[in-house]
Structure formats: C-alpha cells, structure tokens
C-alpha positions in Angstrom: 11.9 29.2 -50.9 9.8 28.5 -47.9 6.3 27.8 -49.3 3.0 27.2 -47.5 0.7 25.1 -49.7 -3.0 25.2 -48.7 -5.4 22.5 -49.9 -8.7 20.9 -49.1 -7.8 17.5 -50.5 -4.8 15.4 -49.3 -4.2 11.7 -48.5 -5.7 9.7 -46.9 -8.8 11.7 -47.6 -10.8 11.4 -50.8 -9.1 13.2 -53.7 -9.9 14.6 -57.1 -7.7 16.8 -59.3 -7.0 19.3 -56.5 -5.8 16.5 -54.3 -3.6 15.0 -57.1 -1.9 18.4 -57.5 -1.4 18.8 -53.8 0.1 15.3 -53.6 2.5 15.7 -56.5 3.7 19.3 -56.3 5.0 19.4 -52.7 7.3 16.4 -53.3 8.7 17.9 -56.5 9.3 21.3 -54.8 11.1 19.5 -51.9 13.3 17.5 -54.3 14.2 20.8 -56.0 15.5 22.1 -52.7 12.6 24.1 -51.4 10.8 23.9 -48.0 7.1 23.1 -48.1 4.6 23.2 -45.2 1.1 22.0 -46.1 -2.2 22.9 -44.5 -5.0 20.5 -45.3 -8.4 19.4 -44.1 -8.7 17.0 -41.2 -10.0 13.6 -42.4 -10.8 10.3 -40.7 -7.8 8.2 -39.7 -5.3 11.1 -40.2 -3.0 12.7 -37.6 -3.1 16.5 -36.9 0.6 16.6 -37.8 2.9 14.4 -39.7 5.8 14.5 -42.1 5.2 13.0 -45.5 7.8 12.9 -48.3 9.8 15.7 -46.5 6.7 17.9 -46.2 5.3 19.1 -42.8 1.6 18.4 -43.0 -0.9 20.2 -40.6 -4.5 19.1 -40.7 -7.1 21.6 -39.6 -10.8 21.2 -38.5 -13.5 21.7 -41.1 -16.3 22.2 -38.6 -17.0 22.9 -34.9 -18.8 20.5 -32.7 -21.7 22.2 -30.9 -21.3 22.1 -27.2 -24.0 24.6 -26.2 -21.4 27.2 -25.0 -22.5 29.6 -27.7 -19.0 31.2 -27.8 -17.3 32.8 -30.7 -16.3 29.5 -32.4 -19.8 28.0 -32.1 -21.6 31.1 -33.3 -19.3 31.6 -36.3 -19.6 28.0 -37.3 -23.4 28.0 -37.0 -23.6 31.2 -39.1 -21.4 29.6 -41.8 -23.3 26.4 -41.9 -26.8 28.0 -41.8 -26.5 31.2 -43.8 -23.2 31.4 -45.7 -21.0 28.5 -46.7 -19.3 25.7 -44.8 -16.0 26.7 -46.5 -15.8 29.7 -44.2 -15.1 27.5 -41.2 -12.0 25.9 -42.7 -10.8 29.3 -44.0 -10.9 30.7 -40.5 -8.7 27.9 -39.2 -6.3 28.3 -42.1 -5.9 32.0 -41.4 -5.1 31.4 -37.7 -2.7 28.5 -38.3 -1.0 30.4 -41.2 -0.4 33.4 -38.9 1.0 31.2 -36.2 3.4 29.3 -38.4 4.5 32.5 -40.2 5.3 34.1 -36.9 7.5 31.1 -35.9 9.3 30.8 -39.2 8.3 33.2 -42.0 7.1 31.9 -45.3 8.1 33.5 -48.6 4.8 32.8 -50.3 1.5 31.0 -50.0 0.4 28.7 -52.8 -3.3 27.8 -52.4 -6.2 26.5 -54.5 -9.2 28.4 -55.7 -11.6 25.5 -54.8 -13.5 26.2 -51.6 -11.5 29.4 -51.0 -9.4 28.1 -48.1 -7.3 31.3 -47.9 -10.3 33.7 -48.1 -10.2 34.9 -44.5 -6.4 35.4 -44.6 -6.5 37.3 -47.9 -9.5 39.4 -46.7 -7.8 40.5 -43.5 -4.6 41.3 -45.4 -6.6 43.7 -47.6 -8.5 45.3 -44.8 -5.8 45.6 -42.1 -2.5 44.7 -43.7 -2.1 41.5 -41.7 0.5 39.2 -43.3 1.0 42.0 -45.7 4.6 40.8 -46.5 3.3 37.4 -47.5 2.0 37.2 -51.1 -0.8 34.7 -52.1 -0.7 32.8 -55.3 -3.7 30.7 -56.3 -3.7 27.7 -58.5 -7.0 28.0 -60.3 -8.2 24.4 -60.7 -12.0 24.6 -61.2 -14.1 27.6 -60.0 -17.4 26.8 -58.4 -19.7 28.8 -60.7 -19.0 27.0 -64.0 -19.0 23.6 -62.3 -22.5 24.3 -60.9 -23.8 25.6 -64.2 -22.4 22.7 -66.3 -23.7 20.2 -63.7 -27.2 21.8 -64.0 -26.9 22.3 -60.3 -27.8 25.2 -58.0 -25.7 28.3 -58.1 -28.0 30.8 -56.4 -28.9 28.7 -53.4 -27.3 30.5 -50.4 -24.5 28.1 -49.6 -23.5 27.6 -53.3 -23.6 31.4 -54.1 -21.6 32.3 -51.0 -18.9 29.8 -52.0 -18.8 31.3 -55.4 -18.4 34.8 -53.9 -15.5 33.6 -51.6 -13.7 31.9 -54.4 -14.1 35.0 -56.7 -12.8 37.3 -53.9 -9.8 35.0 -53.4 -8.9 35.1 -57.0 -9.4 38.9 -57.2 -7.2 39.5 -54.2 -4.4 37.1 -55.2 -1.0 38.4 -56.0 -0.7 35.8 -58.7 -2.8 33.1 -60.4 -1.5 29.9 -62.0 -3.7 28.2 -64.6 -3.0 25.0 -66.5 -4.7 25.7 -69.8 -5.2 28.5 -72.3 -9.0 28.2 -72.0 -8.9 28.7 -68.2 -6.7 31.8 -68.7 -9.2 33.2 -71.2 -12.0 32.6 -68.7 -10.2 34.4 -65.9 -9.4 37.4 -68.1 -13.1 37.5 -69.1 -14.7 36.9 -65.8 -12.3 38.5 -63.3 -10.0 40.6 -65.4 -6.7 40.4 -63.4 -3.6 42.1 -64.6 -1.9 40.0 -67.3 1.4 39.7 -65.5 -0.5 38.2 -62.5 -1.5 35.1 -64.5 1.0 32.3 -65.4 0.1 29.4 -67.7 1.8 26.3 -66.2 0.5 22.8 -67.0 0.1 20.2 -64.3 3.0 18.0 -63.5 2.6 14.3 -64.4 4.3 13.1 -61.2 5.7 9.6 -61.1 3.5 7.7 -63.7 5.5 4.7 -64.8 6.6 4.3 -68.4 4.0 2.5 -70.6 4.2 -1.1 -71.8 4.5 -2.4 -75.4 1.8 -0.4 -77.3 1.0 -2.9 -80.1 0.6 -5.8 -77.7 -1.7 -4.1 -75.3 -3.9 -2.4 -77.8 -5.1 -5.7 -79.1 -5.8 -7.3 -82.5 -9.0 -7.9 -84.5 -11.5 -10.0 -82.6 -10.3 -8.9 -79.1 -12.1 -6.7 -76.7 -12.2 -3.0 -77.6 -11.9 -1.5 -74.1 -13.1 2.1 -73.7 -12.2 3.8 -70.4 -13.7 7.0 -68.8 -12.2 8.3 -65.7 -13.6 11.0 -63.3 -16.7 11.7 -61.3 -19.9 10.4 -62.8 -21.5 13.9 -63.2 -23.0 15.9 -66.0 -20.2 18.3 -66.5 -17.9 15.3 -67.3 -20.1 14.6 -70.4 -21.3 11.2 -69.4 -24.6 11.6 -71.1 -23.0 12.6 -74.3 -20.7 9.6 -74.0 -23.6 7.2 -73.7 -25.5 8.8 -76.6 -22.4 8.6 -78.7 -20.9 5.2 -77.8 -23.9 3.0 -77.2 -25.0 2.9 -80.9 -21.4 1.8 -81.7 -21.6 -0.9 -78.9 -24.9 -2.2 -80.4 -23.1 -2.8 -83.7 -19.8 -4.1 -82.3 -20.1 -6.6 -79.5 -16.3 -6.3 -78.8 -16.7 -2.8 -77.3 -16.9 -2.5 -73.5 -17.2 0.7 -71.5 -15.5 1.1 -68.1 -16.3 4.1 -66.0 -13.8 4.8 -63.2 -14.9 7.3 -60.6 -17.4 8.1 -57.9 -21.0 8.3 -58.6 -22.8 11.6 -57.7 -26.4 12.6 -57.0 -28.3 13.9 -60.0 -28.9 17.7 -59.2 -32.4 17.8 -60.6 -33.7 14.3 -60.3 -33.9 11.7 -57.5 -31.2 9.2 -57.4 -27.7 9.4 -58.8 -26.3 10.2 -62.3 -25.3 6.5 -62.8 -28.8 5.4 -61.9 -30.3 7.8 -64.4 -27.9 6.5 -67.1 -28.9 2.9 -66.3 -32.7 3.8 -66.5 -32.4 5.8 -69.7 -29.8 3.9 -71.7 -29.3 0.4 -70.4 -32.5 -0.9 -68.8 -34.0 -2.0 -72.2 -31.0 -4.1 -73.1 -29.6 -6.4 -70.4 -26.9 -7.8 -72.7 -25.7 -4.2 -73.5 -25.8 -3.3 -69.8 -23.3 -6.2 -69.1 -20.7 -4.5 -71.2 -21.0 -1.2 -69.3 -19.3 -1.3 -65.9 -19.4 1.4 -63.2 -16.2 0.6 -61.3 -16.2 3.3 -58.7 -13.3 5.3 -57.2 -9.8 3.9 -57.6 -6.4 5.1 -56.3 -4.0 6.5 -58.9 -1.8 3.5 -59.2 -4.8 1.3 -60.0 -6.0 3.8 -62.5 -2.7 3.6 -64.3 -3.1 -0.1 -64.6 -6.7 0.4 -66.0 -5.4 2.9 -68.5 -2.6 0.5 -69.6 -5.3 -2.1 -70.5 -7.5 0.3 -72.4 -7.9 0.5 -76.2 -9.0 4.1 -75.9 -9.5 6.7 -73.2 -12.3 9.2 -73.5 -12.7 12.6 -72.0 -16.1 13.9 -73.2 -16.4 16.9 -70.8 -18.3 20.0 -72.0 -16.1 22.0 -69.5 -12.8 20.9 -68.2 -10.0 23.5 -67.3 -7.3 20.7 -67.4 -8.0 17.0 -67.2 -5.6 15.0 -65.0 -7.4 11.9 -66.4 -6.5 12.9 -70.0 -2.9 13.7 -69.0 -2.5 10.4 -67.1 -4.1 8.3 -69.8 -1.7 9.8 -72.4 1.3 9.3 -70.0 0.3 5.6 -69.8 0.4 5.4 -73.6 -3.3 5.3 -74.1 -4.7 7.2 -77.1 -7.4 9.6 -76.1 -10.6 10.9 -77.7 -11.5 14.2 -76.0 -13.5 17.3 -76.4 -11.9 20.4 -77.9 -12.2 22.3 -74.6 -10.0 23.2 -71.7 -6.5 21.7 -71.4 -7.3 18.8 -73.7 -6.9 21.1 -76.7 -3.4 22.0 -75.4 -2.5 18.3 -74.9 -3.8 16.5 -78.0 -2.7 17.0 -81.6 -5.5 15.4 -83.7 -4.2 12.5 -85.7 -0.9 12.5 -83.9 -1.5 11.5 -80.3 -5.3 11.2 -80.2 -8.5 12.8 -81.6 -10.6 15.9 -80.6 -14.3 16.5 -81.0 -16.7 19.3 -80.3 -18.0 19.7 -76.7 -21.6 18.9 -75.9 -22.0 17.2 -79.3 -22.8 13.5 -79.2 -22.6 13.2 -83.0 -19.1 14.7 -83.1 -18.0 12.5 -80.3 -19.5 9.4 -82.0 -17.6 10.3 -85.2 -14.3 10.6 -83.3 -14.8 7.3 -81.4 -15.8 5.5 -84.6 -12.7 6.8 -86.4 -10.4 5.9 -83.5 -11.9 2.4 -83.1 -11.8 1.9 -86.9 -8.1 2.8 -87.1 -5.6 0.1 -87.5 -4.0 -1.3 -84.4 -0.6 0.0 -85.6 -2.0 3.5 -86.0 -3.4 3.5 -82.5 -0.1 2.1 -81.3 1.6 5.1 -82.9 -0.9 7.5 -81.2 -0.2 5.9 -77.9 3.5 6.1 -78.2 3.3 9.8 -79.3 0.8 10.5 -76.5 3.2 9.2 -73.9 6.2 11.1 -75.4 4.4 14.4 -76.0 2.6 14.6 -72.6 5.7 13.8 -70.7 7.5 16.6 -72.5 4.5 19.1 -72.1 4.0 18.2 -68.4 7.6 17.6 -67.6 8.1 17.7 -63.8 11.4 19.6 -63.8 10.3 22.3 -66.2 7.0 22.8 -64.3 8.8 23.2 -61.0 11.2 25.7 -62.6 8.4 27.8 -64.1 6.4 27.7 -60.9 9.4 28.8 -58.8 10.2 31.6 -61.3 6.6 32.9 -61.1 6.5 32.7 -57.3 9.8 34.6 -57.1 8.4 37.3 -59.4 5.3 37.5 -57.3 7.5 37.9 -54.1 9.5 40.6 -55.9 6.4 42.6 -57.0 5.0 42.3 -53.5 8.1 43.7 -51.9 8.1 46.6 -54.4 4.5 47.3 -53.5 5.3 47.4 -49.8 8.4 49.7 -50.4 6.0 52.1 -52.2 3.7 52.0 -49.1 0.8 50.8 -51.1 -1.8 48.5 -49.5 -3.4 45.5 -51.2 -6.1 47.4 -53.2 -9.8 46.7 -53.1 -10.5 44.7 -56.3 -12.2 46.7 -59.0 -15.0 44.1 -59.3 -16.4 45.3 -55.9 -19.3 46.2 -56.0 -19.9 45.5 -59.7 -18.8 41.9 -60.7 -18.4 42.6 -64.4 -15.8 45.3 -63.8 -12.2 44.0 -64.2 -10.6 43.3 -60.8 -7.5 45.1 -62.0 -9.3 48.4 -62.3 -8.4 51.0 -59.7 -11.2 52.8 -57.8 -10.8 56.6 -57.6 -10.0 57.9 -54.1 -12.9 59.5 -52.3 -10.6 61.1 -49.8 -7.0 62.3 -49.7 -6.7 62.6 -46.0 -7.3 60.5 -42.9 -10.5 60.4 -40.9 -10.1 62.9 -38.1 -13.6 63.4 -36.8 -16.4 60.8 -36.6 -20.0 61.9 -36.1 -22.2 59.2 -34.4 -25.9 59.7 -35.2 -28.4 58.0 -33.0 -32.1 58.5 -33.6 -34.3 57.9 -30.5 -38.1 57.4 -30.3 -39.4 56.2 -27.0 -36.4 54.0 -26.4 -34.9 55.9 -23.5 -34.4 52.8 -21.4 -31.6 51.6 -23.9 -30.0 55.0 -24.7 -27.5 55.0 -21.9 -26.1 51.6 -22.9 -25.7 52.8 -26.5 -23.9 56.0 -25.5 -21.7 54.1 -23.0 -20.5 52.0 -25.9 -19.6 55.1 -27.9 -17.8 56.6 -24.9 -15.8 53.3 -24.5 -14.4 53.4 -28.0 -10.6 53.1 -28.0 -10.1 55.2 -31.1 -7.3 57.6 -30.3 -6.6 58.8 -33.8 -10.0 60.5 -34.4 -12.4 62.7 -32.4 -15.8 61.2 -31.8 -18.9 63.4 -31.5 -22.4 62.0 -30.8 -25.6 63.5 -32.2 -28.8 62.1 -30.6 -32.0 63.0 -32.5 -35.2 62.8 -30.4 -37.8 62.0 -33.1 -40.8 63.3 -31.1 -40.6 60.8 -28.1 -43.7 60.8 -25.9 -42.8 58.7 -22.8 -41.3 60.1 -19.6 -38.5 57.6 -19.4 -37.1 58.6 -22.7 -37.4 62.3 -21.9 -35.3 61.7 -18.7 -32.8 59.7 -20.7 -32.4 62.4 -23.2 -31.9 65.0 -20.5 -29.2 62.9 -19.0 -27.6 62.4 -22.4 -27.3 66.1 -22.9 -25.0 66.3 -19.8 -22.5 63.8 -21.3 -19.3 65.3 -22.8 -19.3 65.1 -26.6 -23.0 64.5 -26.9 -25.6 66.8 -28.5 -29.3 66.2 -28.4 -31.6 67.6 -31.0 -35.4 67.5 -30.7 -38.0 67.5 -33.5 -41.5 66.5 -34.3 -42.0 62.9 -35.2 -40.9 62.5 -38.8 -39.7 59.0 -39.0 -36.3 57.2 -38.8 -34.9 58.4 -42.2 -35.6 62.0 -41.4 -34.1 61.7 -37.9 -30.9 60.2 -39.4 -30.7 63.0 -42.0 -31.1 65.6 -39.3 -28.3 64.1 -37.3 -26.1 63.8 -40.4 -26.6 67.4 -41.3 -25.6 68.5 -37.8 -22.6 66.2 -37.8 -21.4 67.5 -41.2 -21.9 71.1 -40.1 -19.7 70.3 -37.1 -16.9 69.3 -39.5 -17.2 65.5 -39.3 -15.6 63.7 -42.2 -17.3 60.3 -41.4 -20.7 59.4 -40.1 -21.8 56.4 -38.1 -25.6 55.6 -37.7 -26.6 53.5 -34.8 -30.1 52.9 -33.4 -30.2 53.8 -29.7 -31.1 50.2 -28.6 -27.9 48.8 -30.2 -24.3 49.1 -29.1 -20.7 48.7 -30.4 -17.6 46.7 -29.5 -15.0 49.1 -28.1 -12.7 48.5 -31.1 -15.3 49.1 -33.9 -14.6 52.7 -34.7 -10.9 52.3 -34.4 -10.9 49.4 -36.9 -13.4 51.0 -39.2 -11.4 54.2 -39.3 -8.2 52.2 -40.0 -9.9 50.5 -43.0 -11.1 53.9 -44.4 -7.7 55.4 -44.0 -6.0 52.4 -45.6 -8.5 52.4 -48.5 -9.4 56.0 -49.5 -11.4 54.5 -52.4 -13.9 52.9 -49.9 -17.2 54.6 -49.2 -18.2 52.8 -46.0 -17.1 50.2 -43.6 -19.4 47.9 -41.6 -18.7 44.7 -39.6 -20.3 41.4 -38.7 -23.2 41.7 -36.3 -23.9 39.9 -33.0 -27.6 39.6 -32.5 -28.7 39.6 -28.9 -31.9 39.5 -27.0 -34.5 37.2 -28.6 -31.8 35.7 -30.8 -28.2 34.9 -30.0 -26.4 34.5 -33.3 -23.8 36.0 -35.7 -24.8 37.7 -38.9 -21.7 37.5 -41.1 -22.2 38.6 -44.7 -19.4 39.2 -47.1 -18.6 42.6 -48.6 -21.8 44.1 -50.1 -21.9 43.8 -53.9 -24.3 43.5 -56.8 -26.5 41.6 -57.6 -26.7 40.1 -54.1 -27.2 43.5 -52.5 -30.4 44.0 -54.6 -31.8 40.7 -53.3 -31.0 41.1 -49.6 -29.6 43.7 -47.2 -25.9 43.0 -46.5 -25.3 45.3 -43.5 -27.1 46.4 -40.3 -27.4 50.2 -39.8 -24.1 50.8 -38.0 -21.5 51.5 -40.6 -18.8 54.2 -40.8 -19.7 56.2 -43.9 -17.4 58.7 -45.5 -18.9 62.2 -45.7 -18.4 62.3 -49.4 -20.1 59.0 -49.9 -23.1 60.1 -47.8 -23.5 63.2 -50.1 -23.0 61.1 -53.3 -25.7 58.7 -52.1 -28.1 61.7 -51.5 -28.5 60.9 -47.8 -31.1 58.6 -46.4 -34.2 58.7 -48.6 -37.1 59.7 -46.5 -39.7 57.9 -48.7 -38.3 54.8 -47.0 -40.2 55.9 -43.9 -41.6 52.5 -43.0 -38.8 50.0 -43.8 -35.4 49.3 -45.5 -34.0 52.8 -45.3 -30.6 51.5 -44.4 -30.7 48.8 -47.2 -31.7 51.5 -49.8 -28.8 53.7 -48.5 -26.2 50.9 -49.0 -27.4 50.4 -52.5 -27.0 54.1 -53.2 -23.5 54.1 -51.9 -22.4 51.0 -53.9 -24.2 52.3 -57.0 -21.7 55.1 -57.0 -19.0 52.5 -57.4 -17.7 53.3 -53.9 -16.8 49.9 -52.3 -18.5 49.1 -49.0 -16.2 46.8 -46.9 -17.1 44.5 -44.1 -14.8 43.7 -41.2 -15.0 40.0 -40.6 -15.5 40.3 -36.8 -18.7 40.6 -34.7 -18.2 44.2 -33.6 -21.9 45.4 -33.8 -24.5 44.3 -31.2 -28.0 44.3 -32.6 -30.8 44.0 -30.2 -33.8 41.7 -31.2 -36.8 42.7 -29.1 -40.6 42.8 -29.1 -41.8 46.1 -30.5 -38.8 46.8 -32.8 -39.5 48.1 -36.3 -38.2 45.0 -38.0 -40.2 42.7 -35.8 -43.4 44.5 -36.6 -43.1 44.6 -40.4 -46.3 43.7 -42.2 -46.6 42.5 -45.8 -47.6 46.0 -46.8 -44.7 47.5 -45.0 -42.2 45.3 -46.8 -43.9 45.9 -50.2 -43.9 49.6 -49.7 -40.2 49.6 -48.9 -39.3 47.4 -51.8 -41.4 49.4 -54.3 -39.6 52.6 -53.4 -36.2 50.9 -53.7 -36.9 49.4 -57.1 -38.3 52.6 -58.4 -35.2 54.6 -57.2 -32.7 52.0 -58.5 -34.7 50.7 -61.5 -31.7 50.7 -63.8 -29.7 48.4 -61.4 -32.7 46.1 -61.0 -33.0 45.8 -64.8 -29.3 45.2 -65.1 -29.3 42.3 -62.7 -32.9 41.2 -63.1 -32.1 37.5 -63.8 -29.8 37.2 -60.8 -32.1 39.0 -58.5 -35.0 36.8 -59.4 -32.9 33.6 -58.9 -31.4 34.8 -55.6 -34.8 35.8 -54.3 -36.3 32.5 -55.4 -33.5 30.6 -53.7 -33.9 32.6 -50.5 -37.7 32.0 -50.5 -37.3 28.3 -50.7 -34.4 28.3 -48.2 -36.7 30.1 -45.7 -39.5 27.8 -46.5 -37.3 24.8 -46.0 -36.1 26.1 -42.7 -39.7 26.6 -41.5 -40.5 23.1 -42.6 -37.6 21.7 -40.7 -38.4 23.7 -37.6 -42.0 22.6 -37.8 -41.1 18.9 -38.3 -41.1 18.0 -34.6 -44.5 19.7 -34.2 -45.8 17.9 -37.2 -44.5 14.6 -35.9 -46.2 15.3 -32.5 -49.4 16.2 -34.3 -49.3 13.1 -36.4 -48.8 11.0 -33.3 -51.7 12.7 -31.6 -53.9 12.0 -34.7 -52.9 8.3 -34.5 -53.7 8.3 -30.8 -57.0 9.9 -31.4 -57.9 7.5 -34.1 -56.9 4.6 -31.9 -59.0 6.0 -29.0 -61.9 6.5 -31.3 -61.6 2.9 -32.5 -61.4 1.7 -28.9 -64.3 3.9 -27.9 -66.5 2.5 -30.7 -65.5 -1.1 -29.7 -66.3 -0.6 -26.1 -69.5 1.3 -26.9 -70.6 -1.6 -29.1 -69.6 -4.0 -26.3 -71.6 -2.0 -23.7 -74.6 -1.9 -26.0 -74.5 -5.6 -26.6 -74.2 -6.3 -22.9 -77.1 -3.9 -22.1 -79.2 -5.6 -24.7 -78.5 -9.1 -23.3 -79.2 -7.8 -19.8 -82.5 -6.4 -20.9 -83.4 -9.7 -22.6 -82.5 -11.6 -19.5 -84.6 -9.3 -17.3 -87.5 -9.6 -19.6 -87.3 -13.4 -19.6 -87.2 -13.4 -15.8 -90.2 -11.1 -15.7 -92.1 -13.4 -18.1 -91.2 -16.5 -16.1 -92.4 -14.8 -12.9 -95.7 -13.9 -14.4 -96.3 -17.4 -15.8 -95.6 -19.0 -12.4 -97.9 -16.9 -10.4 -95.3 -14.5 -9.1 -92.7 -17.1 -8.2 -89.5 -17.7 -10.2 -88.6 -20.9 -8.2 
C-alpha cells in the first residue's frame, strides 16, 4: 500500500505519544513492504524534505509570517490565530500538499491523528465537493482535546480551545475508519461520537525497538537499597501527579529509601500562576527540605534515555485519572519494570494485577497508596517475577508484526468499503451529529429534496442604499452557475432618498430582476416579501443578500453543488470577506449547537432550500431590530437540517458607518436576544450550561482584546502622567527658587534703602 501518514509531532521536534507513534509506525510499515510518505509540522533545525528510515518526510508551515500584503494567506492565518484555532493553518497546508502529492503519485489511504485535526480541511472539502473522494481517511485516535482540557482543569470553552475541539470532532466524525489503542477509548468514541462499529478498530500501540531488559533480580535491588519510583509523562493534572504526591509522600516519610523521579516536561498550571511542578513544590515539599531532596523533577528525556531510567527503577507508576493508552506504561513494562497504574484507559488492557503489576482506582489517592505500599512491600523475587512477566506479556500484546498486520488489514478493508461507496455513487455523508452533537455521527439525515436545484431566487432588501445596489446586482449577474437559473427579487422597503429611487428604477430594467415596493416594514418583512415572490415564481432555493454586499462569481455554483450533493442539507453558506472599515476573513465552522446559540455562525447570504425555509417558518418579523438572520439559522438547524459552510471567502460583507450592525445599542441587542430565547427556549434550556460558558468565554475574550488594543494608549497615558508629575515637581522647585530669590532681593533692596537713609541719602 501507498500510505500518507499525517502528524503534528516528528523528530527533531518535541514529541509526546503522538510523535512516538509517528516515529515507530512508518518504519514498521516500510519494513513490511509498504510505501509511506509523511507530512509533519516544520520545526527548528529541520529540512522541508528528507528521507528518514525509508520514509519521504515533508515538513509544512504551522503559521504565516505577516508581511502587510493582506492577501489570502495572511487573512486566513490572522482569522485562525485570532478567532478560531491555530490548528486551521497547518490543516490548510496539509490539504494542499496532500492534493499535490496524490496527483503526482496516488495514495491508497491517509493515516492521520486526531490531535490538532491536521486533516480537517481535506476531509471537509471531501465531504462538501468530493475532492480526493477516492482517498479514504483513517484516524488514529490518540487523545481528543475535550477530555484533556477537562481532566487538566483547563479551558474548553475559550474560543481557540473550543474550535480545536470542534475540528477534531469533525475529523473523527468524517473519517472512513478509526483506530483506537484501548477498550476504554473505543467505549468513549461510541458514546461521544457514535460511529459505525465496523469503522472502529482496536489495535494497541507497537512497542518499536525497545531493547530486552537486564537481569530482574539484580536491578530491582535488595533490602536497604534505594527504592526508586519513576513517573514518566508531562507534569500536568490529567497525569495524576497530585494524586501521586498525596499517595506516595506519606510512604516516603516512613521509608527513607524511597525516591521519586519525575521524567517529563513541566506545564503551566491552568488555574494558578506558575507551573504544576512549582505548585507541587509549594504544597507538598516546601515544609520538608530533606523530603524534597528525594523528589527529582528531571525534565524531558529522549526515549533511549527513558529506557535506561526505567531499567534502573524499582517501580513505575502511571497514576492518570484519564489515559487512553499510556506509552509510558507500555515502555516501562517492556523494560521489565513492574508498574502500578490506574484502572483506566489502556493500562487495564496491559496489566494483570498480581501477575505483571498492580492496578488501583483512578483519582483515588488512598487506592494508589495501598497499591504502592503493596508493591514496595512485596519481596524482591516477587517484583522480579512481575517485571519478567511484564516484559513478556507487553511484547506479546504490542507485538510489532501483529500490529502492522492488523493495521494493514483494517486499512485495506477501509479502502474496499470506500471503493464500494463510490461505485454506488454515494457521497461522503454529512455526519449525523451536525447540528446536534449528542446525535450519533452514524445516523443518516433524511433527504429534504429528491431533485437538483434548478432555480435560485436571490432576495435583496433595499432601504436608502441605492448607491450600492448596482454593485450587488452586478455580482449576481456575474455568477458562473450554468446548471441553475438565477432570478433576483429586490424589495424596496419604503426608501425615501432620490438616489435609491433612481437605482431601483435602473434595476427594474435589468434582465432577470424584479423590483417590489412596499411601505417601510423592516428588514425581516422585506426578506419574507421577497421570499414569497421567489417561491411563487417556482424557485427551489433562496439566497438572501443585503444590497450593500456582494458575492464571489463562484458562490452560487458551489453552493448549488453542495446542496445537490447533500440532499439532507438545509442551507449552504461560506466564509466571509469583510471590506470597508475592516479587511478580514470571518471563517466559522459548520453551524451547530450549542455554539450557534451563543454566537451567529453565518452572515446573511446563504443558499437556503425552499423546504428548509418553510420548515423554519420564514424570517421572524419580531426580530425587526437585530439578529433576524441568526434567529433564522437557529430555526433551520433546530429542524435537524444541517447547515454547511464552504471553507472559502466567497461572501463580501461591507462594514460601513450607518449600517444596522454598527448602530446596535444595548437595548437593540437585548430585544433581539430576548425574542430568540423565547422562541427557542427548549434549545436554550437543553444547552444552558454550554451557552453560559461559551458566552462567558466570549465576553472575557473581547474584554482581553480591548485591553490589549488599549495597552499602547494606556502606556502613553502613563508616560504622560509621569511627565506631568515630573513637570509639576520641577515647577514647584523653580517656584520655590524664584520665591527665595525674590525674598533675598527684597531684603537686599530694603537694606540698601536703610543704609541710604542713615547716611543722609548717600550709600557711598
């Protein structure tokens, strides 16, 4: 097979479990006779291209250096960094490089990781347009972002973290196959994503080239010698380091032979200042300097050095409350080290208590202390037997050859199923968990239409914006959509200025444009009027666009193609290019709950299926001041009709003085939100917790942005205050000096006058 393996971690860059898998697996596949091309992140000191162990390695950028050109690359990167997630930048580079390499020499399959969603853009475009349709995607699910953030007590709903979670979830939902290394991870996926069972393979991680362990009895020590406990992994909360300290330190206080060695990078504490290691020092070690000497934070080490440390250890410990599959546990066991681990994740698959190690309950310091005490209290010969059995059993369970055979067999099955899907002319379906995350991804949406879109009705309300109308209509006339007829319905919502009346008169003379005039009733009513006229004219899809905005010439063609490809979809929008007072991209993912309840995820232009418009009840006219489009998108998605977003900036949204959104007041926003919450109360109740957390994160994100933007002004103000204070000080000094000199002058003059009078008028 020709396999493209995509990873974010690869030597010489920093590595964790993802990087370890990406280092071991390609070499095993190549030795088994398969061809592997690897796409990885660029890192310092690495070449863009190299061959390593028979693998072609291409390193791609993870960011874009700002040059001031404000071109597509810069605007996309700025949007990802500022509003979405940095992972979107690398994913875009992966999509382009993958397409380029596949065109030169086709791949059979893509094997990628879930972490940071590096294949998100490629998978998304495959679903939307059928790009790389013949190329199936298999994800190795290592450690999804959501549980990591929650078990680390870190932020999940902050914008960047939440978007990363969405991208990873989309990648897993869209994958043709998923590989997991433990039963617990498989159970989590079936619960949280709900893929088809035949799409999930349970295949442990290969052990690679770990050398055979040394003599067990000799290295595990005798009475009176050091009892060396080794922890390996990032120093972070989800790894259970706090439980380890609470469990082990009382044993260390009683037994001076016990030492603890922590091998791994320190990490910032999510909720407190400083790092996790610093907090552990303050909380557990600062009161006892002698105890602190027996606890060493050794930092990151390469794998070969870790193996040496494991071989010197009395016990290894893996106290993680959540751990899908621990490379540390696997490698400790392969080095012949008996392990005490929590009964969670892959450790429960690897360890047979009393045979090759011990298990304890997760997040339970007492249970961990009991297991450590039992292991340390066991005879040296018993621990030697555990170590020998650990090495034997893990090398059998994680046998390299067997894992490669099972992986290839699964990849071949995925390729076969993908070819069968293509032969049946079935597109990659929209995952069932759009727009409701708790719905299984394997569920199939019912079709809203059985036929293609043949007639598109463009509805453009106009109120005193005649100076922009021609540009909007020109963009409609310039659409290159040949498969569907385009009709334009302009609704004059009681305009009063002469320029607009002239523009409307000119618009009526355009072919395919109809103008309807009504008394001023507000934007929602104008949109509904245009929609009614379009539906009466036989349009099977509607597109709403404000008359001061315009479209890329390809928008309708691409949106129609997506609707035709996915008859289950209710609407299709695209990324927006804001122009005028702002020059940015606005690039949200596909609208879904609960995020859609916390913020609008589409600008007004979207191609809406006629049936979806009717299901949503049209545009609700009580949203007459604000958020009429936002409320409409919620209504469409509430009907379980997926709303899809084309990941290209095909909509041009004008930011100008006097626009409705620029003139919102607090009362305007509150009125709009009240109406939305009342109409969709059941949805807001259903997702109340997430909506509150998303809204709170958004508020502090905006507050932080304002603070950062105001920092230069604050600095200048502070400098001015310093200058003023200095000037006041100088002014007081010179004022006092002047007063002193004036006093002396007056005293001198008075003395001269006195001397003059006493000498009869002469001062000589």
